[in-house]
DRENDO-1510 file (C-alpha; in Angstrom, 1 decimal, always signed):
<recs>
REC; n; res; u; v; w
REC; 1; UNK; -25.5; +42.2; -2.7 .
REC; 2; UNK; -25.7; +38.5; -2.1 .
REC; 3; UNK; -24.8; +37.9; -5.7 .
REC; 4; UNK; -21.7; +40.2; -5.4 .
REC; 5; UNK; -20.7; +38.2; -2.3 .
REC; 6; UNK; -21.3; +35.1; -4.0 .
REC; 7; UNK; -19.3; +35.9; -6.9 .
REC; 8; UNK; -16.3; +37.2; -4.8 .
REC; 9; UNK; -16.4; +34.0; -3.1 .
REC; 10; UNK; -16.3; +32.1; -6.2 .
REC; 11; UNK; -13.4; +34.1; -7.6 .
REC; 12; UNK; -11.5; +33.7; -4.3 .
REC; 13; UNK; -12.0; +30.2; -4.4 .
REC; 14; UNK; -11.1; +29.8; -7.9 .
REC; 15; UNK; -7.7; +31.5; -7.3 .
REC; 16; UNK; -7.0; +29.5; -3.9 .
REC; 17; UNK; -7.6; +26.2; -5.8 .
REC; 18; UNK; -5.5; +27.3; -9.0 .
REC; 19; UNK; -2.8; +28.4; -6.4 .
REC; 20; UNK; -2.8; +25.0; -4.7 .
REC; 21; UNK; -2.9; +23.2; -7.9 .
REC; 22; UNK; -0.1; +24.9; -9.6 .
REC; 23; UNK; +3.0; +24.2; -6.8 .
REC; 24; UNK; +6.4; +23.3; -8.0 .
REC; 25; UNK; +6.7; +20.2; -10.2 .
REC; 26; UNK; +8.0; +17.4; -8.6 .
REC; 27; UNK; +9.6; +14.7; -10.4 .
REC; 28; UNK; +10.4; +11.4; -9.0 .
REC; 29; UNK; +14.3; +10.6; -8.3 .
REC; 30; UNK; +16.2; +8.8; -10.4 .
REC; 31; UNK; +15.6; +4.8; -9.1 .
REC; 32; UNK; +12.0; +5.3; -8.5 .
REC; 33; UNK; +11.8; +5.5; -4.8 .
REC; 34; UNK; +12.3; +8.1; -1.9 .
REC; 35; UNK; +16.3; +9.1; -1.7 .
REC; 36; UNK; +17.3; +7.7; -5.1 .
REC; 37; UNK; +18.5; +4.6; -6.1 .
REC; 38; UNK; +21.5; +4.3; -3.6 .
REC; 39; UNK; +19.6; +5.0; -0.5 .
REC; 40; UNK; +18.0; +2.4; +2.1 .
REC; 41; UNK; +14.6; +2.8; +3.8 .
REC; 42; UNK; +13.8; +2.4; +7.7 .
REC; 43; UNK; +10.7; +3.1; +9.1 .
REC; 44; UNK; +7.4; +1.2; +10.5 .
REC; 45; UNK; +4.4; -0.4; +9.2 .
REC; 46; UNK; +1.4; -2.0; +10.6 .
REC; 47; UNK; -0.2; -5.4; +9.6 .
REC; 48; UNK; -3.7; -4.9; +8.0 .
REC; 49; UNK; -5.2; -7.0; +10.8 .
REC; 50; UNK; -3.8; -3.9; +13.2 .
REC; 51; UNK; -6.5; -1.7; +11.3 .
REC; 52; UNK; -9.3; -4.0; +12.6 .
REC; 53; UNK; -8.0; -4.2; +16.3 .
REC; 54; UNK; -7.4; -0.3; +16.4 .
REC; 55; UNK; -10.9; -0.1; +15.2 .
REC; 56; UNK; -11.9; -2.3; +18.3 .
REC; 57; UNK; -10.9; +0.3; +20.9 .
REC; 58; UNK; -14.3; +1.3; +21.9 .
REC; 59; UNK; -13.4; +3.8; +24.7 .
REC; 60; UNK; -10.6; +5.4; +22.5 .
REC; 61; UNK; -7.9; +5.2; +25.2 .
REC; 62; UNK; -5.3; +3.7; +22.3 .
REC; 63; UNK; -5.5; +0.4; +24.1 .
REC; 64; UNK; -7.2; -2.8; +23.0 .
REC; 65; UNK; -8.5; -4.8; +25.9 .
REC; 66; UNK; -9.6; -8.4; +26.2 .
REC; 67; UNK; -13.1; -7.2; +26.7 .
REC; 68; UNK; -13.2; -4.9; +23.5 .
REC; 69; UNK; -11.8; -7.8; +21.5 .
REC; 70; UNK; -14.5; -10.0; +22.5 .
REC; 71; UNK; -17.0; -7.0; +21.2 .
REC; 72; UNK; -15.1; -6.5; +18.3 .
REC; 73; UNK; -15.2; -10.2; +17.1 .
REC; 74; UNK; -19.0; -10.2; +17.6 .
REC; 75; UNK; -19.3; -7.0; +15.8 .
REC; 76; UNK; -17.1; -8.1; +12.8 .
REC; 77; UNK; -18.8; -11.4; +12.8 .
REC; 78; UNK; -22.2; -9.6; +12.4 .
REC; 79; UNK; -21.0; -7.1; +9.8 .
REC; 80; UNK; -20.4; -10.5; +7.5 .
REC; 81; UNK; -24.0; -10.1; +7.4 .
REC; 82; UNK; -24.7; -13.9; +8.6 .
REC; 83; UNK; -24.7; -16.2; +11.5 .
REC; 84; UNK; -24.0; -19.2; +9.1 .
REC; 85; UNK; -21.0; -20.2; +7.9 .
REC; 86; UNK; -19.2; -17.9; +5.4 .
REC; 87; UNK; -17.5; -18.5; +2.1 .
REC; 88; UNK; -14.4; -17.0; +0.7 .
REC; 89; UNK; -16.4; -14.4; -1.5 .
REC; 90; UNK; -18.0; -13.2; +1.7 .
REC; 91; UNK; -14.7; -12.9; +3.5 .
REC; 92; UNK; -13.1; -11.2; +0.5 .
REC; 93; UNK; -15.8; -8.7; +0.7 .
REC; 94; UNK; -15.3; -8.0; +4.6 .
REC; 95; UNK; -11.8; -8.3; +4.1 .
REC; 96; UNK; -11.9; -5.3; +1.9 .
REC; 97; UNK; -14.1; -3.0; +4.3 .
REC; 98; UNK; -12.2; -4.4; +7.5 .
REC; 99; UNK; -8.6; -4.7; +6.4 .
REC; 100; UNK; -8.4; -2.3; +3.3 .
REC; 101; UNK; -7.9; -5.2; +0.6 .
REC; 102; UNK; -9.4; -8.2; -0.2 .
REC; 103; UNK; -6.3; -10.1; -0.4 .
REC; 104; UNK; -5.0; -8.6; +3.0 .
REC; 105; UNK; -3.7; -11.1; +5.5 .
REC; 106; UNK; -5.0; -12.9; +7.1 .
REC; 107; UNK; -6.2; -15.0; +4.3 .
REC; 108; UNK; -9.4; -16.7; +4.5 .
REC; 109; UNK; -7.6; -20.2; +4.5 .
REC; 110; UNK; -5.8; -19.1; +7.8 .
REC; 111; UNK; -9.6; -19.1; +9.2 .
REC; 112; UNK; -11.1; -22.3; +7.6 .
REC; 113; UNK; -9.4; -24.5; +9.9 .
REC; 114; UNK; -11.3; -27.8; +8.9 .
REC; 115; UNK; -10.7; -26.9; +5.0 .
REC; 116; UNK; -14.4; -27.2; +4.3 .
REC; 117; UNK; -14.6; -24.0; +2.4 .
REC; 118; UNK; -16.6; -22.3; +4.8 .
REC; 119; UNK; -15.7; -20.3; +8.0 .
REC; 120; UNK; -17.7; -20.7; +11.2 .
REC; 121; UNK; -18.2; -18.2; +13.8 .
REC; 122; UNK; -16.0; -20.4; +16.1 .
REC; 123; UNK; -13.3; -20.2; +13.3 .
REC; 124; UNK; -13.5; -16.5; +12.8 .
REC; 125; UNK; -13.2; -15.8; +16.6 .
REC; 126; UNK; -10.6; -18.3; +17.1 .
REC; 127; UNK; -8.2; -16.9; +14.3 .
REC; 128; UNK; -8.6; -13.2; +15.6 .
REC; 129; UNK; -8.1; -14.1; +19.3 .
REC; 130; UNK; -4.9; -16.1; +17.9 .
REC; 131; UNK; -3.8; -12.9; +16.2 .
REC; 132; UNK; -4.5; -10.7; +19.1 .
REC; 133; UNK; -2.1; -13.1; +21.2 .
REC; 134; UNK; +0.5; -12.9; +18.5 .
REC; 135; UNK; +0.1; -9.0; +18.3 .
REC; 136; UNK; +0.4; -9.0; +22.3 .
REC; 137; UNK; +4.1; -8.8; +22.4 .
REC; 138; UNK; +4.6; -8.0; +26.3 .
REC; 139; UNK; +1.7; -10.9; +26.8 .
REC; 140; UNK; -0.3; -8.4; +29.3 .
REC; 141; UNK; -3.7; -9.0; +27.4 .
REC; 142; UNK; -3.8; -5.5; +26.0 .
REC; 143; UNK; -2.9; -4.2; +22.4 .
REC; 144; UNK; -1.3; -0.7; +22.6 .
REC; 145; UNK; -0.4; +0.9; +19.2 .
REC; 146; UNK; +3.4; +0.3; +19.5 .
REC; 147; UNK; +2.3; -3.4; +19.8 .
REC; 148; UNK; +0.8; -2.9; +16.2 .
REC; 149; UNK; +3.8; -1.8; +14.5 .
REC; 150; UNK; +7.0; -3.3; +13.3 .
REC; 151; UNK; +9.9; -1.9; +12.0 .
REC; 152; UNK; +10.6; -2.1; +8.0 .
REC; 153; UNK; +14.4; -1.8; +6.5 .
REC; 154; UNK; +15.3; -2.1; +3.1 .
REC; 155; UNK; +19.1; -2.1; +2.4 .
REC; 156; UNK; +20.5; +0.4; +0.1 .
REC; 157; UNK; +22.1; -0.9; -3.3 .
REC; 158; UNK; +25.5; -0.1; -1.9 .
REC; 159; UNK; +24.7; -2.4; +1.2 .
REC; 160; UNK; +23.3; -4.9; -1.0 .
REC; 161; UNK; +26.7; -4.8; -3.2 .
REC; 162; UNK; +24.9; -3.3; -6.1 .
REC; 163; UNK; +23.6; -6.5; -7.0 .
REC; 164; UNK; +19.7; -5.5; -6.6 .
REC; 165; UNK; +18.0; -6.8; -9.9 .
REC; 166; UNK; +21.4; -7.4; -11.9 .
REC; 167; UNK; +23.9; -9.8; -12.2 .
REC; 168; UNK; +22.2; -12.3; -10.3 .
REC; 169; UNK; +20.6; -15.2; -11.6 .
REC; 170; UNK; +19.1; -16.3; -8.1 .
REC; 171; UNK; +15.3; -16.5; -8.4 .
REC; 172; UNK; +15.2; -15.7; -12.0 .
REC; 173; UNK; +14.8; -17.5; -15.5 .
REC; 174; UNK; +17.8; -18.5; -17.2 .
REC; 175; UNK; +18.9; -16.5; -20.2 .
REC; 176; UNK; +17.5; -17.5; -23.4 .
REC; 177; UNK; +19.9; -19.6; -25.7 .
</recs>
């Protein structure tokens, strides 16, 4: 009896998986972007540092307070696994975990104020507090989710005069002679 139930479950699972995997073919639209080559884009995005700040929301009220920032800075410094100065390699590993990418901004150099190639706990905390202040648009000492977002727009080719990548030499190497 158990064998037949197991076999039935396996057959049902394989049918469901094949049904999910065999959806309609979706080809990218001409132009390589959503809406085709002629459309623009508008939406919202967040800086990688916003991921870090959102993770500091200890009480899950969707707002990061100054106290949560202080605790979060201490926790993140400890995550670097050291209480001494940290180099670019250690920062890159931390950035990959905390910000999602080793090259995400803010960069190591923005933390290393004295440019000695090492980041101290003080430099780390000062930079994160400055990022918090810069993100706090209404300057109330709290970061809510709306303050972590910014609007992103990309005009359509029609709005750019159809010159996107064609006809303009601005910022490009001159043609070979």
